[in-house]
C-alpha positions in Angstrom: -63.5 39.5 -13.2 -63.1 42.2 -15.9 -63.2 41.9 -19.7 -61.0 44.7 -21.0 -61.9 46.9 -24.0 -59.7 47.0 -27.1 -60.2 50.6 -28.4 -59.0 49.7 -31.9 -62.1 47.5 -32.3 -64.4 50.5 -31.7 -62.5 53.7 -32.8 -63.0 55.2 -36.2 -60.2 57.7 -36.7 -60.5 60.6 -39.1 -57.8 63.0 -40.3 -58.1 66.4 -38.6 -60.3 65.2 -35.8 -59.7 63.8 -32.3 -62.3 61.5 -30.8 -63.0 61.0 -27.1 -61.9 57.4 -27.3 -58.4 58.6 -28.4 -58.0 60.6 -25.2 -59.6 58.1 -22.8 -57.6 55.7 -20.6 -58.2 52.0 -20.7 -57.6 49.3 -18.1 -56.2 45.8 -18.6 -58.0 42.8 -17.3 -55.1 41.5 -15.2 -53.9 44.8 -13.5 -57.0 46.9 -13.4 -57.0 47.5 -9.7 -53.4 48.7 -9.8 -54.0 50.9 -12.8 -57.0 52.5 -11.2 -54.9 53.5 -8.2 -52.4 55.2 -10.6 -55.1 56.9 -12.6 -57.3 58.3 -9.8 -55.6 61.7 -9.8 -55.9 62.0 -13.6 -59.4 61.0 -14.3 -62.9 61.7 -12.8 -65.1 59.0 -14.2 -64.8 55.2 -14.5 -67.0 53.5 -17.2 -68.1 50.0 -16.6 -70.3 47.6 -18.6 -72.6 44.9 -17.4 -73.6 43.0 -20.5 -76.5 40.8 -19.3 -80.3 40.3 -19.5 -80.6 37.7 -16.8 -82.4 39.9 -14.3 -84.7 41.2 -17.0 -85.6 37.6 -18.1 -86.3 36.8 -14.4 -88.8 39.7 -14.4 -90.6 38.5 -17.6 -88.8 41.2 -19.7 -87.5 41.4 -23.2 -83.9 40.3 -23.9 -81.3 42.5 -25.6 -79.8 44.4 -22.7 -76.6 42.3 -23.0 -76.0 44.2 -26.3 -76.1 47.7 -24.9 -72.5 47.9 -23.7 -70.9 47.4 -27.1 -73.5 49.6 -28.8 -72.5 52.4 -26.4 -68.8 51.9 -26.9 -69.1 52.2 -30.7 -70.8 55.5 -30.4 -69.4 57.1 -27.3 -65.7 56.5 -28.1 -66.2 58.2 -31.4 -67.8 61.5 -30.3 -65.7 64.6 -30.8 -63.0 65.5 -28.3 -63.3 69.3 -28.1 -63.7 72.2 -25.7 -66.9 70.8 -24.2 -65.5 67.3 -23.3 -62.0 66.0 -24.1 -62.1 62.3 -23.1 -59.2 62.6 -20.7 -61.7 62.7 -17.8 -62.6 59.0 -18.3 -61.1 55.6 -17.8 -62.8 52.7 -19.4 -62.5 49.8 -17.0 -64.2 47.3 -19.2 -67.1 45.0 -18.5 -67.8 42.7 -15.5 -67.1 39.2 -16.7 -70.5 37.5 -16.6 -70.4 35.7 -19.9 -70.8 32.3 -18.4 -73.8 33.4 -16.3 -75.4 35.0 -19.4 -74.9 31.8 -21.4 -76.5 29.7 -18.7 -79.5 31.9 -18.7 -79.8 31.7 -22.5 -79.7 27.9 -22.4 -82.6 27.7 -20.0 -85.9 26.8 -21.6 -88.7 29.2 -20.8 -91.1 26.4 -20.3 -88.9 24.3 -18.1 -89.6 23.6 -14.4 -88.4 26.3 -12.0 -87.3 28.5 -15.0 -87.9 31.8 -13.1 -86.3 30.5 -9.9 -83.2 29.5 -11.8 -82.9 33.0 -13.3 -83.2 34.5 -9.8 -80.3 32.4 -8.6 -78.2 33.4 -11.6 -79.1 37.1 -10.9 -77.7 36.6 -7.4 -74.4 35.4 -8.9 -74.3 38.6 -10.9 -74.9 40.6 -7.8 -71.8 39.0 -6.2 -69.6 39.9 -9.2 -70.8 43.4 -9.7 -70.6 44.6 -6.1 -66.8 44.3 -5.5 -66.0 45.9 -8.8 -68.1 49.0 -8.0 -66.7 49.1 -4.4 -63.1 49.1 -5.7 -63.9 52.0 -8.1 -65.5 54.0 -5.3 -62.5 53.3 -3.0 -60.3 55.2 -5.5 -62.6 58.2 -5.4 -63.9 57.8 -8.9 -67.5 58.2 -10.1 -68.7 55.0 -11.7 -70.7 55.2 -14.9 -72.4 51.9 -15.4 -73.9 50.9 -18.8 -76.0 47.9 -19.9 -77.8 45.1 -18.3 -81.0 45.3 -16.3 -81.9 47.5 -13.4 -81.3 44.5 -11.1 -77.7 45.8 -11.0 -78.8 48.9 -9.0 -78.9 46.6 -6.0 -75.2 45.6 -5.9 -74.2 49.1 -7.1 -76.1 50.7 -4.1 -74.6 48.1 -1.7 -71.1 48.9 -3.0 -71.5 52.6 -2.8 -73.0 52.4 0.7 -70.1 50.2 1.9 -67.6 52.9 1.0 -69.7 55.9 2.2 -69.1 57.7 5.4 -72.6 57.1 6.6 -72.9 53.6 5.0 -75.9 54.6 2.9 -76.8 56.3 -0.3 -79.8 58.3 -1.7 -81.1 57.5 -5.2 -83.2 59.3 -7.8 -84.5 57.2 -10.7 -86.2 58.2 -13.9 -88.3 55.1 -14.7 -91.7 53.9 -15.9 -91.6 51.3 -13.2 -90.7 51.7 -9.5 -88.8 48.3 -9.3 -89.9 47.9 -5.7 -91.4 44.5 -6.1 -91.6 41.8 -3.4 -88.4 40.2 -2.1 -89.2 37.0 -4.1 -85.8 36.3 -5.5 -83.5 38.7 -7.3 -84.5 40.2 -10.7 -84.7 43.6 -12.4 -88.0 44.5 -10.7 -86.9 44.6 -7.1 -83.4 46.2 -6.9 -84.6 49.1 -4.7 -86.8 47.1 -2.4 -83.9 44.8 -1.7 -81.6 47.8 -1.2 -84.1 49.3 1.3 -84.4 46.0 3.1 -80.6 45.9 3.5 -80.6 49.5 4.7 -78.0 50.5 2.0 -80.6 52.7 0.3 -81.5 55.7 2.4 -83.9 57.9 0.4 -85.4 56.9 -2.9 -87.4 59.0 -5.4 -88.7 57.4 -8.6 -89.7 60.0 -11.2 -92.3 59.6 -13.9 -94.0 56.3 -13.1 -96.6 55.1 -15.5 -99.9 54.6 -13.6 -101.0 51.5 -15.5 -97.7 49.6 -15.0 -97.1 49.6 -11.3 -99.1 47.2 -9.2 -101.0 48.3 -6.1 -98.9 46.3 -3.7 -95.8 48.1 -4.7 -97.5 51.5 -4.5 -98.7 50.6 -1.0 -95.2 49.5 0.1 -93.8 52.8 -1.0 -96.6 54.8 0.6 -95.8 53.0 3.9 -92.1 54.1 3.7 -91.3 57.7 4.7 -88.0 57.4 2.9 -89.6 56.7 -0.5 -91.5 59.1 -2.7 -92.6 59.0 -6.4 -94.3 61.0 -9.1 -96.5 59.9 -12.1 -95.8 60.8 -15.7 -99.5 61.5 -16.1 -99.4 64.2 -13.5 -96.3 66.1 -14.6 -97.2 69.4 -16.2 -94.0 71.4 -15.7 -91.1 69.0 -15.9 -88.4 71.3 -14.4 -90.6 72.3 -11.4 -91.6 68.7 -10.6 -88.0 67.5 -11.0 -86.8 70.2 -8.7 -89.2 69.0 -6.0 -88.0 65.4 -6.5 -84.3 66.4 -6.2 -85.0 68.4 -3.0 -86.0 65.0 -1.4 -82.7 63.3 -2.2 -80.2 66.3 -1.8 -78.1 65.8 1.3 -74.7 67.4 2.0 -73.7 64.3 4.0 -75.0 61.6 1.7 -74.2 61.0 -1.9 -77.0 60.4 -4.4 -77.0 57.8 -7.2 -78.5 58.8 -10.5 -80.5 56.1 -12.2 -82.1 56.2 -15.6 -84.1 53.2 -16.9 -84.2 53.5 -20.7 -87.7 52.2 -20.6 -88.7 55.7 -19.5 -87.8 57.1 -22.9 -90.6 57.0 -25.5 -90.0 54.3 -28.2 -86.5 53.5 -27.0 -85.5 49.9 -27.8 -85.6 48.5 -24.2 -86.7 45.6 -22.1 -90.2 47.1 -21.8 -90.5 49.4 -24.8 -93.3 51.9 -24.6 -95.1 54.2 -27.0 -95.4 56.9 -24.3 -92.8 58.4 -22.0 -90.2 61.1 -21.9 -88.4 62.3 -24.9 -84.6 61.8 -25.1 -84.3 65.6 -24.7 -86.2 65.5 -21.4 -84.1 62.5 -20.3 -81.0 64.5 -21.0 -82.4 67.4 -19.0 -83.1 65.1 -16.1 -79.4 63.9 -16.2 -78.1 67.5 -16.3 -80.3 68.8 -13.6 -79.7 65.8 -11.3 -75.9 65.9 -11.8 -75.9 69.7 -11.1 -78.0 69.4 -8.0 -76.8 66.4 -6.0 -73.4 65.1 -4.9 -73.4 62.2 -7.5 -72.4 58.8 -6.3 -72.7 57.1 -9.7 -74.7 57.1 -13.0 -76.5 53.9 -14.0 -78.1 53.6 -17.4 -80.0 50.3 -17.6 -82.5 48.3 -19.7 -81.6 49.5 -23.2 -82.1 46.4 -25.4 -80.9 46.8 -29.0 -81.5 43.7 -31.2 -80.6 44.8 -34.7 -78.3 47.3 -36.3 -80.7 50.3 -36.4 -81.5 49.8 -32.7 -77.8 49.5 -31.9 -77.1 52.9 -33.4 -80.1 54.5 -31.7 -79.3 53.0 -28.3 -75.5 53.7 -28.6 -76.0 57.3 -29.5 -78.6 57.8 -26.9 -76.4 56.4 -24.2 -73.5 58.5 -25.5 -75.5 61.7 -25.2 -76.6 60.8 -21.6 -73.1 60.0 -20.4 -71.6 63.1 -22.0 -74.3 65.3 -20.5 -73.7 63.8 -17.1 -69.9 64.3 -17.3 -70.2 67.9 -18.5 -72.6 68.7 -15.7 -70.4 67.3 -13.0 -67.3 68.9 -14.4 -69.0 72.3 -14.7 -69.7 72.4 -10.9 
């Protein structure tokens, strides 16, 4: 179920320095559940990878999200352990073992009969593998930080968090160019939140910074008809912090945790499944993470859709994800 991380493969030690990955705890594939129980009083965050692009392909997106997990590990584990963040706050669980499903998806021919439908079924298999892992992490009182794969994984994450929550539901705020509220037409990266609403696991949903030209009218009408769903458009944001504060006020609830989602498509020129020449800067995305983590009771952090396909993209994506994760952790720990 879990593919463990060998830190020696990723760490670059240097005399006179200590890196976050040298302070971080790591789980083994065979005994990860037992190890999490033992570590729950020592750590705050559990880092989990989902190296797949199945849901993205099923939504006519660009492959590469299966590479984001390792790109992240190479950069995050080598940031400095210092007064701002030591690394002892984290346990790296490893990645959900979905290699066989990813391989099946890659072997499918895009022109073959029922290609899309086959991808939707494979995406359902991923849902079934992701959900129990996240549920186990939440049962130990840890905050999951989920890296890689498509935003299709928001659905099993939300279901898992809701299953462990006192009120059996979760609020979510999402920085995204696309609302991912498509029809319930089979599972893919474009309908995680509509499925989560249909299952009543998702309580309130605010999607921040939509692109007007890339969200179909049917989705917008579906959201308009749901009082528990609100959104803002990138084109109408003048003062970022003021607009974000309004968005956060919709999902803040003392009784209900809030998941923090960030689709890397929302960041301008970020190598992702739907790369865009316009969007938020990385600095603005970092501000979104810090403000959100400071404001809500965070259920989880999910960074999806980054899709590096060469070495330069790997470095850019890995460092960007490392910044976002460290910003989130620092904001939570400072509360």
